[in-house]
Backbone as a printed PyTorch tensor [residue, N CA C, xyz], in Angstrom:
tensor([[[ 61.6910, 155.6610,  83.9890],
         [ 62.0460, 154.3390,  83.5060],
         [ 61.2360, 153.2980,  84.2850]],

        [[ 61.3310, 152.0810,  83.8250],
         [ 60.6000, 151.0230,  84.4780],
         [ 61.3570, 149.7180,  84.3660]],

        [[ 60.7220, 148.6680,  84.8460],
         [ 61.3390, 147.3610,  84.6770],
         [ 60.3210, 146.4230,  84.0510]],

        [[ 60.8350, 145.4410,  83.3640],
         [ 60.0170, 144.5080,  82.6190],
         [ 60.4520, 143.0850,  82.9370]],

        [[ 59.5020, 142.1780,  82.9820],
         [ 59.8270, 140.7660,  83.1630],
         [ 59.7330, 140.1000,  81.7910]],

        [[ 60.6900, 139.2030,  81.5230],
         [ 60.7080, 138.5280,  80.2360],
         [ 60.8810, 137.0240,  80.4190]],

        [[ 60.4740, 136.2890,  79.4320],
         [ 60.6480, 134.8340,  79.3610],
         [ 62.0340, 134.5620,  78.7720]],

        [[ 62.6590, 133.4260,  79.0980],
         [ 63.9800, 133.1310,  78.5300],
         [ 64.0410, 133.2280,  77.0070]],

        [[ 62.9600, 132.9340,  76.3030],
         [ 62.9840, 133.0050,  74.8310],
         [ 63.1890, 134.4360,  74.3260]],

        [[ 62.9800, 135.4310,  75.1880],
         [ 63.0930, 136.8310,  74.7900],
         [ 64.4740, 137.4290,  75.0520]],

        [[ 65.3570, 136.6930,  75.6800],
         [ 66.6570, 137.2260,  76.0820],
         [ 67.4480, 137.7690,  74.9030]],

        [[ 67.6590, 136.9510,  73.8840],
         [ 68.4670, 137.4020,  72.7510],
         [ 67.8710, 138.6300,  72.0780]],

        [[ 66.5630, 138.6850,  72.0000],
         [ 65.8940, 139.8340,  71.3940],
         [ 66.1860, 141.1170,  72.1760]],

        [[ 66.0640, 141.0480,  73.4970],
         [ 66.3310, 142.2220,  74.3350],
         [ 67.8060, 142.6190,  74.2420]],

        [[ 68.6870, 141.6330,  74.2640],
         [ 70.1180, 141.9370,  74.1770],
         [ 70.4450, 142.6580,  72.8760]],

        [[ 69.8590, 142.2150,  71.7800],
         [ 70.1700, 142.8250,  70.4810],
         [ 69.4400, 144.1460,  70.2780]],

        [[ 68.1420, 144.1770,  70.5360],
         [ 67.3550, 145.3820,  70.2700],
         [ 67.6830, 146.5300,  71.2090]],

        [[ 67.9730, 146.2210,  72.4370],
         [ 68.2110, 147.2590,  73.4440],
         [ 69.6900, 147.4400,  73.7600]],

        [[ 70.5580, 146.6210,  73.1370],
         [ 71.9910, 146.6450,  73.4500],
         [ 72.1930, 146.5520,  74.9670]],

        [[ 71.4600, 145.6150,  75.5720],
         [ 71.4520, 145.4770,  77.0230],
         [ 72.7130, 144.7940,  77.5430]],

        [[ 73.0860, 145.1570,  78.7470],
         [ 74.1620, 144.4810,  79.4760],
         [ 73.5130, 143.4310,  80.3470]],

        [[ 73.9290, 142.1710,  80.2170],
         [ 73.3390, 141.1100,  81.0320],
         [ 74.1340, 140.9620,  82.3190]],

        [[ 73.4040, 140.9120,  83.4240],
         [ 74.0160, 140.8880,  84.7530],
         [ 73.4720, 139.7220,  85.5620]],

        [[ 74.3870, 138.9290,  86.0790],
         [ 74.0740, 137.8100,  86.9630],
         [ 74.1790, 138.3430,  88.3880]],

        [[ 73.0630, 138.3920,  89.1100],
         [ 73.0630, 138.9650,  90.4580],
         [ 73.2900, 137.9160,  91.5480]],

        [[ 73.6000, 136.6790,  91.1430],
         [ 73.8920, 135.6230,  92.1230],
         [ 75.2780, 135.8490,  92.7220]],

        [[ 75.6040, 135.0760,  93.7220],
         [ 76.9160, 135.1590,  94.3470],
         [ 78.0240, 134.7110,  93.4000]],

        [[ 79.2400, 135.0630,  93.7570],
         [ 80.3920, 134.7560,  92.8950],
         [ 80.5860, 133.2560,  92.6570]],

        [[ 80.3580, 132.4420,  93.6730],
         [ 80.5420, 130.9940,  93.5280],
         [ 79.5430, 130.3990,  92.5300]],

        [[ 78.2910, 130.8060,  92.6180],
         [ 77.2880, 130.3200,  91.6770],
         [ 77.6290, 130.7640,  90.2580]],

        [[ 78.0810, 132.0090,  90.1230],
         [ 78.4740, 132.5340,  88.8160],
         [ 79.6220, 131.7060,  88.2290]],

        [[ 80.6140, 131.3790,  89.0500],
         [ 81.7610, 130.5920,  88.5690],
         [ 81.3380, 129.2130,  88.0640]],

        [[ 80.3220, 128.6350,  88.6970],
         [ 79.8630, 127.3010,  88.2870],
         [ 79.2330, 127.3270,  86.8980]],

        [[ 78.4200, 128.3290,  86.6160],
         [ 77.8210, 128.5040,  85.2920],
         [ 77.1590, 129.8740,  85.2270]],

        [[ 77.1320, 130.4210,  84.0430],
         [ 76.4940, 131.7230,  83.8290],
         [ 76.1570, 131.8970,  82.3490]],

        [[ 75.2920, 132.8410,  82.0770],
         [ 74.9170, 133.1670,  80.7140],
         [ 76.1290, 133.7750,  80.0010]],

        [[ 76.2850, 133.4200,  78.7440],
         [ 77.3800, 133.9480,  77.9230],
         [ 77.4260, 135.4820,  78.0110]],

        [[ 78.5960, 136.0190,  78.2480],
         [ 78.8560, 137.4720,  78.3260],
         [ 78.2220, 138.1760,  79.5290]],

        [[ 77.7160, 137.4200,  80.4850],
         [ 77.1370, 138.0460,  81.6840],
         [ 78.2440, 138.5500,  82.6030]],

        [[ 77.9630, 139.6600,  83.2420],
         [ 78.8450, 140.2220,  84.2580],
         [ 78.2760, 139.8230,  85.6140]],

        [[ 79.1390, 139.4060,  86.5210],
         [ 78.6770, 139.0440,  87.8580],
         [ 78.6900, 140.2790,  88.7510]],

        [[ 77.5100, 140.6720,  89.2010],
         [ 77.3400, 141.7790,  90.1370],
         [ 76.3880, 141.2840,  91.2210]],

        [[ 76.9220, 140.6510,  92.2530],
         [ 76.0490, 140.1000,  93.3020],
         [ 75.1030, 141.1520,  93.8840]],

        [[ 73.9110, 140.7150,  94.1720],
         [ 72.8880, 141.6020,  94.7170],
         [ 73.4000, 142.3610,  95.9450]],

        [[ 74.1550, 141.6940,  96.7910],
         [ 74.6670, 142.3310,  98.0060],
         [ 75.6110, 143.4910,  97.7160]],

        [[ 76.1540, 143.5570,  96.5110],
         [ 77.0660, 144.6320,  96.1230],
         [ 76.3730, 145.7040,  95.2920]],

        [[ 75.0660, 145.7890,  95.3630],
         [ 74.3100, 146.6970,  94.5080],
         [ 74.7440, 148.1600,  94.6360]],

        [[ 75.1090, 148.5830,  95.8130],
         [ 75.5500, 149.9740,  95.9890],
         [ 76.7180, 150.3090,  95.0710]],

        [[ 77.6190, 149.3660,  94.9200],
         [ 78.7730, 149.5660,  94.0400],
         [ 78.3390, 149.6180,  92.5810]],

        [[ 77.5240, 148.6620,  92.1670],
         [ 77.2250, 148.6310,  90.7450],
         [ 76.1720, 149.6210,  90.3110]],

        [[ 75.5000, 150.2560,  91.2470],
         [ 74.6330, 151.3780,  90.8830],
         [ 75.4590, 152.5000,  90.2560]],

        [[ 76.6950, 152.6330,  90.7220],
         [ 77.5850, 153.6660,  90.1700],
         [ 78.3460, 153.1770,  88.9380]],

        [[ 78.3710, 151.8720,  88.7250],
         [ 79.1710, 151.2920,  87.6410],
         [ 78.5370, 151.4680,  86.2660]],

        [[ 77.2240, 151.4050,  86.1820],
         [ 76.5470, 151.4380,  84.8920],
         [ 75.8410, 152.7660,  84.6780]],

        [[ 76.0210, 153.3560,  83.4980],
         [ 75.3020, 154.6050,  83.2130],
         [ 73.8050, 154.3350,  83.0680]],

        [[ 73.0010, 155.2880,  83.4590],
         [ 71.5510, 155.1050,  83.4260],
         [ 71.0090, 154.9570,  82.0090]],

        [[ 71.7480, 155.3720,  81.0210],
         [ 71.2820, 155.2280,  79.6490],
         [ 71.4600, 153.8030,  79.1260]],

        [[ 72.1830, 152.9680,  79.8700],
         [ 72.4220, 151.5750,  79.4710],
         [ 71.3040, 150.6790,  79.9840]],

        [[ 70.6860, 149.9250,  79.0880],
         [ 69.6480, 148.9700,  79.4730],
         [ 70.3050, 147.7680,  80.1420]],

        [[ 69.7260, 147.3070,  81.2380],
         [ 70.2690, 146.1790,  81.9880],
         [ 69.2950, 145.0040,  81.9470]],

        [[ 69.8360, 143.8070,  81.7850],
         [ 69.0430, 142.5820,  81.8130],
         [ 69.5830, 141.7290,  82.9460]],

        [[ 68.7640, 141.4910,  83.9570],
         [ 69.1960, 140.7990,  85.1690],
         [ 68.6390, 139.3890,  85.2530]],

        [[ 69.4120, 138.5100,  85.8820],
         [ 68.8890, 137.2060,  86.2500],
         [ 69.5650, 136.7440,  87.5270]],

        [[ 68.8950, 135.8240,  88.2190],
         [ 69.4390, 135.2070,  89.4270],
         [ 69.1610, 133.7140,  89.3190]],

        [[ 69.0330, 133.0270,  90.4160],
         [ 68.7840, 131.5820,  90.3570],
         [ 67.3440, 131.2680,  89.9290]],

        [[ 66.3550, 131.8840,  90.6020],
         [ 64.9490, 131.5810,  90.3270],
         [ 64.1100, 132.7920,  89.9330]],

        [[ 64.6810, 133.9720,  89.9340],
         [ 63.9660, 135.1650,  89.5000],
         [ 63.5630, 136.1370,  90.5820]],

        [[ 63.6030, 135.7340,  91.8410],
         [ 63.1250, 136.6270,  92.9010],
         [ 64.1410, 137.7200,  93.2530]],

        [[ 65.4110, 137.3630,  93.3540],
         [ 66.4270, 138.3580,  93.7020],
         [ 66.6050, 139.3730,  92.5720]],

        [[ 66.5940, 138.9010,  91.3380],
         [ 66.7340, 139.8350,  90.2120],
         [ 65.5190, 140.7590,  90.1210]],

        [[ 64.3570, 140.2810,  90.5260],
         [ 63.1640, 141.1240,  90.5440],
         [ 63.3180, 142.2490,  91.5650]],

        [[ 63.8360, 141.9230,  92.7450],
         [ 64.1040, 142.9590,  93.7550],
         [ 65.1030, 143.9880,  93.2260]],

        [[ 66.1630, 143.4990,  92.5930],
         [ 67.1750, 144.4050,  92.0350],
         [ 66.5710, 145.2710,  90.9310]],

        [[ 65.7370, 144.6830,  90.0830],
         [ 65.1190, 145.4320,  88.9830],
         [ 64.2340, 146.5610,  89.5080]],

        [[ 63.4700, 146.2690,  90.5430],
         [ 62.6180, 147.3140,  91.1380],
         [ 63.4570, 148.4820,  91.6460]],

        [[ 64.5150, 148.1460,  92.3280],
         [ 65.3700, 149.2040,  92.8850],
         [ 66.0410, 150.0090,  91.7750]],

        [[ 66.5700, 149.3260,  90.7750],
         [ 67.2390, 150.0160,  89.6710],
         [ 66.2690, 150.8850,  88.8820]],

        [[ 65.0390, 150.4130,  88.6970],
         [ 64.0340, 151.2050,  87.9960],
         [ 63.7450, 152.4980,  88.7580]],

        [[ 63.6830, 152.4150,  90.0870],
         [ 63.4740, 153.6190,  90.9000],
         [ 64.6300, 154.6010,  90.7620]],

        [[ 65.8190, 154.0750,  90.4750],
         [ 67.0040, 154.9170,  90.2940],
         [ 67.0980, 155.4910,  88.8830]],

        [[ 66.1690, 155.0820,  88.0020],
         [ 66.1300, 155.6430,  86.6530],
         [ 66.6690, 154.7540,  85.5460]],

        [[ 66.9420, 153.4950,  85.8420],
         [ 67.4340, 152.5680,  84.8230],
         [ 66.2780, 151.8940,  84.1010]],

        [[ 66.5190, 151.5110,  82.8330],
         [ 65.5920, 150.6360,  82.1300],
         [ 66.1070, 149.2220,  82.3640]],

        [[ 65.2720, 148.3790,  82.9730],
         [ 65.7210, 147.0680,  83.4260],
         [ 64.7610, 145.9740,  82.9780]],

        [[ 65.3440, 144.8610,  82.5860],
         [ 64.5980, 143.6410,  82.2740],
         [ 65.0810, 142.5690,  83.2340]],

        [[ 64.1740, 141.6890,  83.6540],
         [ 64.5480, 140.5790,  84.5150],
         [ 63.9090, 139.3020,  83.9750]],

        [[ 64.6450, 138.2070,  84.0490],
         [ 64.1970, 136.9360,  83.4900],
         [ 63.3280, 136.1950,  84.5080]],

        [[ 62.0950, 135.9190,  84.1210],
         [ 61.1820, 135.1550,  84.9760],
         [ 61.7510, 133.7480,  85.1560]],

        [[ 61.9140, 133.3340,  86.3990],
         [ 62.4340, 132.0000,  86.6820],
         [ 63.9460, 131.9080,  86.7100]],

        [[ 64.6400, 133.0030,  86.3860],
         [ 66.0930, 133.0610,  86.4710],
         [ 66.8180, 132.0320,  85.6230]],

        [[ 68.0480, 131.7250,  86.0330],
         [ 68.8670, 130.7930,  85.2660],
         [ 68.2650, 129.3880,  85.2930]],

        [[ 67.4760, 129.0900,  86.3100],
         [ 66.8010, 127.7990,  86.3730],
         [ 65.8440, 127.6540,  85.1850]],

        [[ 65.0630, 128.6730,  84.8950],
         [ 64.1490, 128.6580,  83.7480],
         [ 64.9310, 128.6750,  82.4400]],

        [[ 66.0550, 129.3750,  82.4160],
         [ 66.8890, 129.4020,  81.2180],
         [ 67.4110, 127.9990,  80.9010]],

        [[ 67.8230, 127.2720,  81.9300],
         [ 68.3060, 125.8940,  81.7380],
         [ 67.1920, 124.9820,  81.2230]],

        [[ 66.0000, 125.1090,  81.7940],
         [ 64.8610, 124.2890,  81.3560],
         [ 64.5160, 124.5920,  79.9060]],

        [[ 64.5210, 125.8550,  79.5520],
         [ 64.2260, 126.2700,  78.1800],
         [ 65.2670, 125.6790,  77.2270]],

        [[ 66.5260, 125.7390,  77.6240],
         [ 67.6160, 125.2110,  76.8120],
         [ 67.5150, 123.6910,  76.6930]],

        [[ 67.1930, 123.0070,  77.7810],
         [ 67.1200, 121.5430,  77.7570],
         [ 65.9300, 121.0450,  76.9350]],

        [[ 64.9660, 121.9160,  76.6840],
         [ 63.8240, 121.5510,  75.8480],
         [ 64.1730, 121.6850,  74.3730]],

        [[ 65.4380, 121.9490,  74.0780],
         [ 65.8890, 122.0440,  72.6950],
         [ 65.7000, 123.4000,  72.0560]],

        [[ 65.4160, 124.3780,  72.8500],
         [ 65.2080, 125.7360,  72.3190],
         [ 66.5660, 126.4020,  72.1160]],

        [[ 66.6630, 127.2070,  71.0940],
         [ 67.9010, 127.9150,  70.8050],
         [ 67.8580, 129.3200,  71.3840]],

        [[ 69.0190, 129.9400,  71.4400],
         [ 69.0820, 131.3230,  71.8890],
         [ 69.6160, 131.5060,  73.2960]],

        [[ 69.7540, 130.4260,  74.0440],
         [ 70.2970, 130.5060,  75.3980],
         [ 71.6740, 129.8620,  75.3720]],

        [[ 72.6480, 130.5530,  75.8710],
         [ 74.0190, 130.0310,  75.8690],
         [ 74.5910, 130.1940,  77.2670]],

        [[ 74.5770, 129.1090,  78.0410],
         [ 75.0970, 129.1250,  79.3980],
         [ 76.4810, 128.4980,  79.4100]],

        [[ 77.4450, 129.2270,  79.9560],
         [ 78.8300, 128.7430,  80.0380],
         [ 79.0510, 128.0540,  81.3630]],

        [[ 79.9100, 127.0320,  81.3350],
         [ 80.2790, 126.3270,  82.5660],
         [ 81.7490, 126.4910,  82.8130]]])
């Protein structure tokens, strides 16, 4: 398996085509403030736990604040045999994409 980086405009496509589970790897407080619709909060620091939580046949789509932490998580998960996508620029890029009037991004507050 491997990991792939995607632009925010590709999120809905990956979620639908791959039946991916979207995971917010930020801390719990940041997640509570806002998160992508239907995202599960699995903080990066708790990765050992969530490595056992998701079956390897399930595609995962990760994001963090700016994209660097989710990239680290994606690399590790890919080595463990998961198919992983990570959003370039994280939720910050998702917000910018949404504020530019683009559809397909749904962030809950």
